[in-house]
C-alpha positions as CSV (number, residue, x, y, z in Angstrom):
1,M,0.0,0.0,0.0
2,K,1.2,3.4,-0.9
3,I,0.6,6.2,1.6
4,I,0.1,9.9,0.7
5,D,-0.1,12.2,3.7
6,C,-2.3,15.2,2.7
7,S,-1.9,17.0,6.0
8,P,-0.5,20.5,5.8
9,E,3.1,20.6,7.0
10,P,4.2,24.1,7.8
11,Q,7.9,24.6,8.6
12,E,8.0,24.2,12.4
13,N,10.7,24.4,15.0
14,I,10.6,22.6,18.4
15,F,9.0,25.6,20.1
16,T,6.1,25.9,17.7
17,T,5.6,22.1,17.8
18,K,5.4,22.1,21.6
19,L,3.1,25.2,21.5
20,K,0.8,23.5,19.0
21,E,0.7,20.4,21.2
22,A,-0.1,22.4,24.3
23,C,-2.9,24.3,22.5
24,R,-4.3,21.1,21.1
25,T,-4.4,19.5,24.5
26,L,-6.0,22.6,26.1
27,F,-8.8,22.8,23.5
28,S,-9.3,19.1,22.6
29,G,-8.1,17.3,25.8
30,S,-5.5,14.5,25.6
31,S,-7.8,12.4,23.3
32,W,-6.0,13.8,20.2
33,R,-2.9,11.9,21.1
34,E,-4.9,8.7,21.4
35,E,-6.5,9.3,18.1
36,E,-3.1,9.9,16.4
37,Q,-1.8,6.7,18.0
38,A,-4.9,4.8,16.8
39,K,-4.3,6.1,13.3
40,E,-0.7,5.0,13.3
41,K,-1.6,1.6,14.5
42,I,-4.3,1.0,11.9
43,V,-2.1,2.4,9.1
44,K,0.7,0.1,10.1
45,Y,-1.7,-2.9,10.1
46,L,-3.2,-2.1,6.7
47,Q,0.3,-1.7,5.2
48,G,0.9,-5.3,6.0
49,V,-2.4,-6.6,4.4
50,L,-2.9,-4.4,1.4
51,N,-0.6,-4.6,-1.7
52,N,0.8,-1.9,-3.9
53,R,-2.4,-1.6,-5.9
54,F,-3.9,0.4,-3.0
55,Y,-3.3,4.0,-2.0
56,M,-4.1,5.5,1.4
57,L,-4.7,9.2,1.6
58,L,-4.3,10.6,5.1
59,E,-5.8,13.7,6.6
60,V,-7.8,14.6,3.4
61,Q,-9.4,18.1,3.7
62,L,-12.4,18.5,1.4
63,E,-14.1,21.8,0.8
64,G,-17.4,22.0,2.8
65,F,-16.3,19.5,5.4
66,E,-15.0,20.9,8.7
67,A,-12.5,18.3,9.9
68,P,-10.1,16.4,7.7
69,M,-10.9,12.7,7.0
70,P,-8.6,10.4,8.8
71,A,-8.0,8.0,5.9
72,I,-9.3,7.2,2.4
73,I,-8.2,4.0,0.7
74,V,-8.4,3.9,-3.1
75,G,-7.8,0.7,-4.9
76,P,-9.2,-2.0,-7.2
77,T,-12.1,-2.6,-4.8
78,G,-13.1,1.1,-4.9
79,I,-13.0,4.0,-2.6
80,H,-13.2,3.4,1.1
81,V,-13.5,6.2,3.6
82,I,-12.0,5.1,6.9
83,N,-12.9,6.7,10.2
84,I,-10.3,5.6,12.8
85,S,-11.2,5.8,16.4
86,A,-9.5,5.2,19.7
87,V,-12.7,5.3,21.7
88,Q,-13.1,2.4,24.1
89,G,-16.2,0.9,25.6
90,V,-19.1,-1.3,24.7
91,F,-21.1,0.1,21.8
92,R,-24.0,-0.9,19.6
93,G,-25.1,0.6,16.4
94,N,-28.4,0.1,14.5
95,G,-28.9,2.1,11.4
96,D,-27.9,5.6,12.4
97,I,-28.4,5.0,16.1
98,W,-25.1,4.9,18.1
99,Q,-25.2,3.9,21.7
100,E,-22.7,3.1,24.5
101,L,-23.3,0.9,27.5
102,D,-23.4,2.8,30.7
103,P,-21.8,0.5,33.2
104,R,-23.5,2.2,36.2
105,K,-27.0,1.8,34.8
106,N,-26.2,-1.3,32.8
107,Q,-28.2,0.0,29.9
108,Y,-27.4,1.6,26.5
109,V,-27.5,5.4,26.2
110,S,-26.9,7.7,23.2
111,A,-23.2,8.2,22.5
112,K,-21.6,11.4,21.3
113,P,-20.3,11.8,18.7
114,N,-22.3,9.5,16.6
115,L,-19.5,7.7,14.8
116,I,-21.8,5.9,12.4
117,T,-23.4,9.1,11.2
118,Q,-19.9,10.8,11.1
119,T,-18.5,8.0,9.0
120,A,-21.4,8.0,6.6
121,E,-21.2,11.8,6.2
122,M,-17.5,11.5,5.3
123,A,-18.3,8.9,2.5
124,H,-21.2,11.1,1.2
125,S,-18.8,14.1,1.1
126,I,-16.4,12.2,-1.1
127,E,-19.3,11.1,-3.4
128,S,-20.5,14.7,-3.6
129,Y,-17.0,16.1,-4.2
130,F,-16.6,13.9,-7.3
131,E,-20.2,14.4,-8.4
132,R,-19.7,18.2,-8.6
133,R,-16.7,17.4,-10.9
134,G,-18.7,15.2,-13.2
135,F,-17.7,11.8,-11.8
136,A,-20.1,9.2,-10.4
137,V,-18.3,7.3,-7.7
138,S,-19.4,5.2,-4.7
139,A,-17.5,5.6,-1.5
140,E,-17.9,2.9,1.1
141,P,-17.7,4.0,4.8
142,A,-15.8,2.0,7.3
143,L,-15.4,2.6,11.0
144,I,-12.3,1.0,12.6
145,F,-11.5,0.9,16.3
146,S,-7.8,0.6,17.3
147,S,-8.7,-1.2,20.5
148,P,-11.0,-4.2,20.8
């Protein structure tokens, strides 16, 4: 698998890197580190199972979509939009309903963010992007957890 990192890489020194990490932790909590580690883990795994006929695009920023998409795989099987998550817990999804088991109540409650809806919206954004450019494509959404 060939990897293309689409994330913007401004010239940074150690001070700006540490400042950026501090700001990210302040505004997003420490979960961004876990998400980055999850992405690295899944990318490494997929490198071992997908051959050179596949391309993985990382951190793709499409116009009209707020956050960059963690990963898109393009290959002989089509376009696959991959939402990689480090979230842990017991979840269940049914259609667009996303619930997490509350261990105190021992019942399922709505979970935020709704990763099913989020992943489907990413795939739809890819399809819309190409449709506006005159191409009819189908993008398959996939939600992958880095921890069982």
